[in-house]
SEVEX-170259 format. One line per field, with one value per residue (C-alpha): residue number from 0; residue in three letters; z, x, y. Coordinates in steps of 0.5 Angstrom, whole numbers. Each point is the difference from the previous one (the first is absolute). Layout:
! SEVEX-170259
i <- c(NUM | ...)
aa <- c(Ala | ...)
pz <- c(Z | ...)
px <- c(X | ...)
py <- c(Y | ...)
END
This chain:
! SEVEX-170259
i <- c(0 | 1 | 2 | 3 | 4 | 5 | 6 | 7 | 8 | 9 | 10 | 11 | 12 | 13 | 14 | 15 | 16 | 17 | 18 | 19 | 20 | 21 | 22 | 23 | 24 | 25 | 26 | 27 | 28 | 29 | 30 | 31 | 32 | 33 | 34 | 35 | 36 | 37 | 38 | 39 | 40 | 41 | 42 | 43 | 44 | 45 | 46 | 47 | 48 | 49 | 50 | 51 | 52 | 53 | 54 | 55 | 56 | 57 | 58 | 59 | 60 | 61 | 62 | 63 | 64 | 65 | 66 | 67 | 68 | 69 | 70 | 71 | 72 | 73 | 74 | 75 | 76 | 77 | 78 | 79 | 80 | 81 | 82 | 83 | 84 | 85 | 86 | 87 | 88 | 89 | 90 | 91 | 92 | 93 | 94 | 95 | 96 | 97 | 98 | 99 | 100 | 101 | 102 | 103 | 104 | 105 | 106 | 107 | 108 | 109 | 110 | 111 | 112 | 113 | 114 | 115 | 116 | 117 | 118 | 119 | 120 | 121 | 122 | 123 | 124 | 125 | 126 | 127 | 128 | 129 | 130 | 131 | 132 | 133 | 134 | 135 | 136 | 137 | 138 | 139 | 140 | 141 | 142 | 143 | 144 | 145 | 146 | 147 | 148 | 149 | 150 | 151 | 152 | 153 | 154 | 155 | 156 | 157 | 158 | 159 | 160 | 161 | 162 | 163 | 164 | 165 | 166 | 167 | 168 | 169 | 170 | 171 | 172 | 173 | 174 | 175 | 176 | 177 | 178 | 179 | 180 | 181 | 182 | 183 | 184 | 185 | 186 | 187 | 188 | 189 | 190 | 191 | 192 | 193 | 194 | 195 | 196 | 197 | 198 | 199 | 200 | 201 | 202 | 203 | 204 | 205 | 206 | 207 | 208 | 209 | 210 | 211 | 212 | 213 | 214 | 215 | 216 | 217 | 218 | 219 | 220 | 221 | 222 | 223 | 224 | 225 | 226 | 227 | 228 | 229 | 230 | 231 | 232 | 233 | 234 | 235 | 236 | 237 | 238 | 239 | 240 | 241 | 242 | 243 | 244 | 245 | 246 | 247 | 248 | 249 | 250 | 251 | 252 | 253 | 254 | 255 | 256 | 257 | 258 | 259 | 260 | 261 | 262 | 263 | 264 | 265 | 266 | 267 | 268 | 269 | 270 | 271 | 272 | 273 | 274 | 275 | 276 | 277 | 278 | 279 | 280 | 281 | 282 | 283 | 284 | 285 | 286 | 287 | 288 | 289 | 290 | 291 | 292 | 293 | 294 | 295 | 296 | 297 | 298 | 299 | 300 | 301 | 302 | 303 | 304 | 305 | 306 | 307 | 308 | 309 | 310 | 311 | 312 | 313 | 314 | 315 | 316 | 317 | 318 | 319 | 320 | 321 | 322 | 323 | 324 | 325 | 326 | 327 | 328 | 329 | 330 | 331 | 332 | 333 | 334 | 335 | 336 | 337 | 338 | 339 | 340 | 341 | 342 | 343 | 344 | 345 | 346 | 347 | 348 | 349 | 350 | 351 | 352 | 353 | 354 | 355 | 356 | 357 | 358 | 359 | 360 | 361 | 362 | 363 | 364 | 365 | 366 | 367 | 368 | 369 | 370 | 371 | 372 | 373 | 374 | 375 | 376 | 377 | 378 | 379 | 380 | 381 | 382 | 383 | 384 | 385 | 386 | 387 | 388 | 389 | 390 | 391 | 392 | 393 | 394 | 395 | 396 | 397 | 398 | 399 | 400 | 401 | 402 | 403 | 404 | 405 | 406 | 407 | 408 | 409 | 410 | 411 | 412 | 413 | 414 | 415 | 416 | 417 | 418 | 419 | 420 | 421 | 422 | 423 | 424 | 425 | 426 | 427 | 428 | 429 | 430 | 431 | 432 | 433 | 434 | 435 | 436 | 437 | 438 | 439 | 440 | 441 | 442 | 443 | 444 | 445 | 446 | 447 | 448 | 449 | 450 | 451 | 452 | 453 | 454 | 455 | 456 | 457 | 458 | 459 | 460 | 461 | 462 | 463 | 464 | 465 | 466 | 467)
aa <- c(Met | Lys | Val | Glu | Gln | Ile | Tyr | Thr | Gly | Cys | Leu | Ala | Gln | Gly | Ala | Tyr | Tyr | Ile | Thr | Ser | Asn | Gly | Glu | Ala | Ala | Ile | Ile | Asp | Pro | Leu | Arg | Glu | Thr | Gln | Pro | Tyr | Ile | Asp | Arg | Met | Glu | Gln | Asp | Gly | Val | Lys | Leu | Lys | Tyr | Ile | Phe | Glu | Thr | His | Phe | His | Ala | Asp | Phe | Val | Ser | Gly | His | Leu | Asp | Leu | Ser | Gln | Lys | Thr | Gln | Ala | Pro | Ile | Val | Tyr | Gly | Pro | Thr | Ala | Gln | Pro | Ala | Phe | Glu | Ala | Ile | Val | Ala | Glu | Asp | Asn | Gln | Val | Phe | Ser | Leu | Gly | Asn | Val | Ser | Ile | Lys | Val | Leu | His | Thr | Pro | Gly | His | Thr | Leu | Glu | Ser | Ser | Cys | Phe | Leu | Leu | Ile | Asp | Glu | Asn | Gly | Lys | Glu | Thr | Ala | Leu | Phe | Ser | Gly | Asp | Thr | Leu | Phe | Leu | Gly | Asp | Val | Gly | Arg | Pro | Asp | Leu | Ala | Gln | Lys | Ala | Ala | His | Met | Thr | Gln | Asp | Glu | Leu | Ala | Gly | Leu | Leu | Tyr | Glu | Ser | Leu | Tyr | Thr | Lys | Ile | Leu | Pro | Leu | Ala | Asp | Asp | Ile | Thr | Val | Tyr | Pro | Ala | His | Gly | Ala | Gly | Ser | Ala | Cys | Gly | Lys | His | Met | Met | Glu | Glu | Thr | Val | Asp | Ser | Leu | Gly | Asn | Gln | Lys | Lys | Ile | Asn | Tyr | Ala | Leu | Asn | Gln | Pro | Asn | Lys | Glu | Ser | Phe | Val | Lys | Ala | Val | Thr | Asp | Gly | Leu | Leu | Pro | Pro | Pro | Ala | Tyr | Phe | Gly | Met | Asn | Val | Ala | Met | Asn | Lys | Gln | Gly | Tyr | Glu | Arg | Phe | Glu | Glu | Val | Leu | Thr | His | Gly | Met | Arg | Ala | Leu | Ser | Pro | Glu | Ala | Phe | Glu | Ala | Leu | Ala | Glu | Ser | Ala | His | Ala | Leu | Ile | Leu | Asp | Thr | Arg | Ser | Asn | Thr | Asp | Phe | Ala | Leu | Glu | Phe | Ile | Pro | Gln | Ser | Ile | Asn | Ile | Gly | Leu | Asp | Gly | Asp | Phe | Ala | Pro | Trp | Val | Gly | Ala | Leu | Val | Val | Asp | Val | Lys | Gln | Pro | Ile | Leu | Leu | Val | Thr | Glu | Pro | Gly | Arg | Glu | Glu | Glu | Ala | Val | Thr | Arg | Leu | Ser | Arg | Val | Gly | Phe | Asp | Gln | Val | Leu | Gly | His | Leu | Glu | Gly | Gly | Phe | Asp | Ala | Trp | Lys | Lys | Ser | Gly | Lys | Glu | Thr | Asp | His | Val | Asn | Arg | Ile | Ser | Ala | Glu | Gln | Phe | Ala | Val | Glu | Val | Lys | Met | Gly | Thr | Asp | Lys | Val | Ile | Asp | Ile | Arg | Lys | Glu | Gly | Glu | Tyr | Ala | Ser | Glu | His | Ile | Glu | Asp | Ala | Tyr | Ser | Arg | Pro | Leu | Ala | Tyr | Ile | Asn | Asn | Trp | Met | Lys | Asp | Ile | Asn | Pro | Gln | Glu | His | Phe | Tyr | Leu | His | Cys | Ala | Gly | Gly | Tyr | Arg | Ser | Met | Ile | Ala | Ala | Ser | Ile | Leu | Gln | Ala | Arg | Gly | Tyr | Arg | Asn | Phe | Thr | Glu | Ile | Glu | Gly | Gly | Phe | Asn | Ala | Ile | Ala | Lys | Thr | Gly | Ile | Pro | Lys | Thr | Asp | Phe | Val | Cys | Gln | Ser | Lys | Leu)
pz <- c(24 | 0 | -4 | 2 | -3 | -1 | -1 | -3 | 3 | -5 | -5 | 3 | -3 | 3 | -2 | 2 | 3 | 1 | 2 | 1 | 2 | -3 | -6 | -1 | -4 | -1 | -3 | -3 | 2 | 1 | -5 | 6 | 0 | 5 | 6 | -2 | -2 | 7 | 3 | -4 | 2 | 7 | 0 | -4 | -5 | -8 | -4 | -5 | -3 | -1 | -1 | -3 | 1 | -7 | -3 | 5 | -2 | 6 | 2 | -3 | 2 | 2 | -4 | -5 | 5 | 5 | -6 | -2 | 6 | 2 | -6 | 2 | -5 | 0 | 0 | -4 | 0 | -7 | -6 | 3 | -6 | 3 | -4 | 4 | 2 | 5 | 1 | -2 | 4 | -2 | 5 | 6 | -1 | 6 | 3 | 5 | 5 | 5 | 4 | -3 | -7 | -3 | -5 | -5 | -1 | -6 | 2 | -7 | 2 | 2 | -5 | -5 | 4 | 6 | 5 | 7 | 3 | 5 | 6 | 2 | 6 | 1 | 2 | -7 | 4 | -4 | 5 | -4 | -6 | -3 | -4 | -3 | -3 | -1 | 7 | 5 | 7 | 0 | -8 | -6 | -6 | -4 | -7 | -5 | 0 | -5 | -5 | -5 | 0 | 0 | -5 | 5 | 3 | 8 | 0 | -4 | 5 | 7 | -4 | 0 | 7 | 3 | -3 | 3 | 7 | -1 | -2 | 2 | 7 | 3 | 0 | 4 | 8 | 5 | 4 | -6 | 2 | -6 | -1 | -5 | -4 | 3 | 5 | 1 | -3 | -6 | -7 | -2 | 3 | 4 | 6 | 3 | 8 | 4 | 2 | -4 | 2 | 0 | 0 | -7 | 4 | 3 | -6 | -3 | 6 | -2 | -6 | -5 | -6 | 2 | 2 | -6 | -2 | -7 | -6 | -2 | 7 | 1 | -6 | 2 | 7 | -1 | -6 | 3 | 2 | -2 | -1 | -6 | 2 | 2 | -8 | 2 | 1 | -7 | 1 | 4 | -3 | -6 | 5 | 3 | -6 | -4 | 4 | 3 | 3 | 6 | 7 | 2 | -6 | 1 | 8 | -2 | -6 | 6 | 5 | -5 | 6 | -5 | 2 | 0 | -6 | -4 | 3 | -3 | -6 | -1 | 1 | -5 | -6 | 2 | 1 | 7 | 4 | 7 | 6 | 7 | 5 | 6 | 4 | -2 | 7 | -3 | -8 | 2 | 4 | -6 | -6 | -7 | -6 | -4 | 4 | 2 | 7 | 2 | 7 | 2 | 6 | -4 | -6 | -4 | -5 | -2 | -1 | -4 | -5 | 0 | -1 | -3 | -5 | -4 | 3 | -5 | 3 | 2 | 7 | 5 | 7 | 7 | 6 | 7 | 1 | 0 | -4 | -7 | 0 | 3 | -5 | -6 | 2 | 1 | -6 | -4 | 2 | -4 | -6 | 1 | -2 | -2 | 5 | -1 | 6 | 7 | 3 | 4 | 7 | -1 | 0 | 4 | -5 | -5 | 5 | 2 | -7 | -1 | -5 | -1 | 4 | 1 | 5 | 0 | 3 | 6 | 6 | 6 | 0 | 6 | -4 | -6 | 4 | 2 | -8 | -4 | -3 | 0 | -6 | -3 | -1 | -2 | 2 | -3 | 4 | -4 | 5 | -4 | -2 | 5 | 6 | -2 | -1 | 7 | 3 | -3 | 1 | -3 | -7 | 0 | -8 | -1 | -4 | 2 | 0 | -5 | -5 | 0 | -8 | -2 | 6 | 0 | -7 | 3 | 5 | -1 | 2 | 2 | 4 | 8 | 2 | 7 | -1 | 5 | 1 | 6 | 4 | -5 | -3 | -6 | -1 | 1 | -7 | -3 | 2 | -3 | -6 | -1 | 1 | -5 | -5 | 2 | 4 | 6 | 2 | 6 | 8 | 2 | 7 | 4 | 3 | -4 | 1 | 7 | 2 | -3 | 3 | 7 | -2 | 0 | -7 | -2 | -3 | -4 | 5 | 0 | -3 | 1 | -6 | 1 | -2 | -6)
px <- c(-35 | 6 | 2 | 7 | 2 | 7 | 3 | 6 | 1 | 5 | -4 | -7 | -2 | -5 | 0 | -5 | 0 | -7 | 0 | -6 | -1 | 7 | 0 | 3 | 0 | 5 | -2 | 5 | 6 | 7 | 6 | 3 | -4 | 3 | -2 | -7 | 2 | 3 | -6 | -5 | 5 | 0 | -8 | -1 | -4 | 1 | -1 | -6 | 0 | 4 | -4 | 2 | -4 | 3 | 6 | 4 | 4 | 4 | 3 | 2 | -5 | 2 | -5 | 4 | 5 | -5 | -4 | 5 | 3 | -7 | -4 | -6 | -3 | 0 | -7 | -2 | -6 | -3 | 4 | 6 | 5 | 6 | 6 | 0 | -5 | -5 | -8 | -3 | -6 | -7 | -4 | -3 | 3 | 1 | 6 | 0 | 5 | -1 | -6 | -1 | 0 | 3 | -5 | 4 | -3 | 2 | 2 | 3 | 3 | 6 | 2 | -5 | 1 | 0 | -4 | -2 | -1 | -5 | 1 | -6 | 0 | -3 | -6 | -1 | 1 | 4 | 5 | 7 | 2 | 6 | 0 | 6 | 2 | -8 | -2 | 6 | -2 | -1 | 1 | -1 | 5 | 3 | -3 | 5 | 5 | -3 | -3 | 5 | -1 | -8 | -1 | -3 | 1 | 1 | -7 | -3 | 4 | -3 | -7 | 1 | 3 | -7 | -4 | 4 | 0 | -7 | -4 | 5 | 3 | -4 | -6 | 4 | -2 | 4 | 3 | 4 | 7 | 4 | 7 | 4 | 6 | 4 | 0 | 2 | 7 | -2 | 0 | -6 | -5 | 0 | -3 | 1 | -1 | 5 | -4 | 0 | -6 | -8 | -7 | -3 | -5 | 5 | 3 | -8 | 0 | 7 | 4 | -2 | 0 | -6 | -4 | -1 | -7 | 1 | 5 | 3 | 2 | 3 | 5 | 1 | 2 | 5 | 3 | 1 | 7 | 3 | 8 | 3 | 2 | 7 | 3 | 1 | -7 | -1 | 6 | -2 | -7 | 3 | 4 | -6 | -4 | 6 | 4 | 7 | 6 | 0 | 1 | 5 | 5 | -1 | 2 | 6 | 3 | -1 | 3 | 6 | 6 | 5 | 6 | 2 | 4 | -5 | -5 | 2 | 2 | -7 | -3 | 4 | -1 | -7 | -2 | -3 | -3 | 3 | -5 | 1 | -5 | 3 | -3 | 1 | 5 | 5 | -1 | 1 | 7 | 3 | -2 | 2 | 0 | -6 | -4 | -7 | -3 | -6 | -1 | -3 | -3 | -5 | -4 | 5 | -3 | -5 | 5 | 4 | -6 | -2 | 7 | 4 | -5 | 3 | -2 | 6 | 6 | 5 | 1 | 6 | -1 | 3 | -3 | 2 | 2 | -5 | -5 | 1 | -6 | -5 | 2 | 0 | -7 | -3 | 3 | -3 | -7 | 0 | 3 | 7 | 3 | 7 | 4 | 7 | 2 | 3 | 6 | 3 | 1 | -4 | 3 | 6 | 3 | -1 | 4 | 5 | 2 | 2 | -4 | -4 | -5 | -4 | -6 | -6 | 1 | -5 | -1 | -4 | -7 | 4 | 5 | -5 | -4 | 6 | 4 | -7 | -1 | -8 | -2 | 6 | 3 | -4 | -4 | -2 | -6 | -1 | -5 | -7 | -4 | -5 | 5 | 3 | -7 | -1 | 6 | 7 | 5 | -1 | 2 | 2 | -1 | -4 | 3 | -3 | 6 | -5 | 1 | 7 | 2 | -4 | 2 | 7 | 2 | -3 | 6 | 5 | 6 | 3 | -5 | 1 | -6 | -3 | -3 | -5 | -6 | -4 | 6 | 6 | -2 | -3 | 5 | 6 | -3 | -1 | 7 | 3 | -3 | 2 | 7 | 0 | -3 | 6 | -4 | 5 | -2 | -5 | -1 | -4 | -3 | 0 | -6 | -4 | -7 | -1 | 6 | 0 | -7 | 3 | 5 | -2 | -1 | -5 | -6 | -7 | -6 | -2 | -5 | -3 | 1 | -6 | -3 | 4)
py <- c(-44 | 5 | 6 | 3 | 7 | 0 | 8 | 2 | 7 | 3 | -2 | 2 | -7 | -4 | -9 | -4 | -7 | -5 | -7 | -5 | -6 | -2 | 5 | 6 | 7 | 6 | 6 | 5 | -3 | 3 | -2 | -4 | -7 | -5 | 3 | -1 | -7 | -1 | 2 | -4 | -6 | 2 | 1 | -7 | 3 | -1 | 7 | -1 | 7 | 7 | 6 | 6 | 6 | 4 | 0 | 4 | 6 | 2 | -7 | -6 | -5 | -8 | -3 | -4 | -3 | -2 | -4 | -3 | -2 | -3 | -1 | 5 | 3 | 8 | 3 | 7 | 3 | 2 | 3 | -2 | -2 | -3 | -2 | -8 | -5 | 3 | -1 | 7 | 0 | 2 | 6 | -4 | -6 | -4 | -4 | -5 | 0 | -5 | 1 | 8 | 2 | 7 | 4 | 4 | 7 | 3 | 8 | 4 | 6 | -1 | -4 | -3 | -8 | 3 | -5 | 0 | -7 | -1 | -6 | -3 | -4 | -7 | 2 | 4 | 7 | 5 | 2 | 4 | 3 | -1 | 7 | 1 | 6 | 2 | 2 | 2 | 2 | 8 | 0 | -4 | -2 | 6 | -1 | 3 | -6 | -5 | 6 | -2 | -7 | 1 | 5 | 5 | 6 | 0 | 4 | -7 | -4 | 4 | -1 | -8 | 1 | 3 | -5 | -6 | 3 | 4 | -7 | -6 | 2 | 5 | -4 | -6 | -1 | 5 | -5 | -3 | 1 | 4 | -3 | 5 | -1 | 6 | 6 | 6 | 2 | -4 | 4 | -3 | 4 | 7 | 0 | -7 | -2 | -2 | -6 | -6 | -3 | 3 | -2 | 2 | 4 | 4 | 1 | 3 | 5 | 3 | -1 | 6 | -5 | -3 | 6 | 4 | 2 | -2 | -3 | 7 | 3 | -8 | 1 | 7 | -2 | -6 | 3 | 7 | 0 | -6 | 0 | -4 | -7 | -2 | -2 | -8 | -1 | -2 | -4 | -4 | -1 | -3 | -5 | -2 | -1 | -3 | -4 | 2 | -4 | -5 | 3 | -5 | 2 | 7 | -1 | -4 | 5 | 6 | -5 | 1 | 2 | 5 | 2 | 8 | -2 | -4 | 5 | 6 | -4 | -2 | 6 | 4 | -6 | -1 | 7 | -2 | 4 | 0 | 0 | 1 | -2 | 2 | 5 | 7 | 2 | -5 | 2 | 7 | -1 | -5 | -3 | -3 | 6 | 1 | -5 | 1 | -1 | -2 | -4 | -6 | 3 | 4 | -1 | -3 | -4 | 6 | 5 | -4 | -1 | 7 | 3 | -6 | -2 | -4 | -7 | -3 | 4 | -3 | 1 | -2 | 1 | 3 | -3 | -2 | -6 | -5 | 4 | -2 | -4 | 4 | 6 | -5 | -2 | 6 | 2 | -6 | 2 | 6 | -3 | 2 | -7 | 2 | 0 | -2 | -2 | 4 | 3 | -6 | 3 | 6 | 7 | -1 | -5 | 6 | 5 | -5 | -2 | 8 | 2 | 6 | 2 | 6 | 4 | 5 | 7 | -1 | 4 | 0 | 4 | 4 | 2 | 2 | 5 | 4 | 0 | 1 | 6 | 1 | 3 | -1 | -7 | -5 | -5 | -6 | -4 | -7 | -3 | -2 | 6 | -1 | 0 | 6 | 3 | -1 | 4 | 2 | 4 | 7 | 1 | -7 | -3 | -6 | -5 | -7 | -6 | -4 | 5 | 1 | -2 | 6 | 6 | -2 | 3 | 6 | 1 | 5 | -4 | 7 | 1 | -3 | -3 | -3 | -6 | -5 | -4 | -2 | -5 | -1 | -6 | 3 | 7 | -6 | -4 | 8 | 1 | -6 | 1 | 7 | -2 | -5 | 4 | 5 | 6 | 1 | 7 | -2 | -1 | -6 | 1 | -6 | -2 | 5 | 4 | -4 | 2 | 8 | 0 | 0 | 6 | 8 | -1 | 3 | -4 | 1 | -2 | -7 | -3 | -7 | -4 | -3 | 6 | 2)
END
């Protein structure tokens, strides 16, 4: 028996590959399936099952494409109602895989169909728990995503989650290995650990949700401080439940190379969003007017989902030459399948064509420290609330990037302001959105708070984020 965690950092997502005696199972696969197929051919194993822990909200699973290519059935836990052929298992149903078996544990709460899969080795010993979004390391799944579909409140769902964890998971042996569906950085939980594998025994000791004295305190603990889920989550659930276009077709569309003239014409005729995936440093210097910068070298797909929202939005890509396929693939993972093509030759081709360009007014942290008038000039900090609370520039306003579409309308276009995040990635996203909406009376700070903190700018006292 062999278990491998296939972790994708930008999504903070874990898929799992299990083999035993010539047979394989994959749990919560990514959208692009060819790497799994190549791996199984290399290992000489046949895919027997595709297990889905639930209808995912934060990414589009590869279950449908993988099943079509391998003929392996898709397995969900009880109450799932997919629009395609699948095995809807019973609670405690056991599936054999080579010399081992996988037991379904129905654990509703995050969603109604949420289930964990318990791996039992060839000696009958329970060895690993693939816990989906029911149990994370340091946290549990948020109970507010399925309210509408379940016709339940988040408190009622949290109560279901309590029963699932305390009656199905906590009684399991301490030496069982926990393999969650997500790690730190995912919007599916609040306090996830950086680690991606742990023992159940350790989680019983340190996970706040597993140490509540009663259901009432559990409900309060897991619902307290929940931020609104990204708006694209519901669209991803629908795709995972109803179906989607084959990944290969999505990739073919996105890999269409367009000349500057064709690119410009299509942007206008299709009302396409121009998404520039270059670094914030390159983008600041020069870019196609009205384009939005979300760099590939960062949490690219989640930020696209959070800010663009509509997965059906037509998109045209500007990438560094050679990174077009990476961009299309990562967009498809969160359901943005309407990529119409990319600028052939990248931004250099646009510039050489003599077409109009724009830039962002960016200064260094050192220059900011010299010219800012503390107490008079307006400074907007777009980091997360927790980052802001831990330490910030005195008198700076907290305006998290995730909510830019809400707070942007309150900006006085006549009043100049400074804009920063932690390192420049998010503030350039914000700067590009602001300029695309007609706001230009601002200055973005290169290097963000990390660079500002090294200057003499007055700051609040640092507080460890883990204690907030």
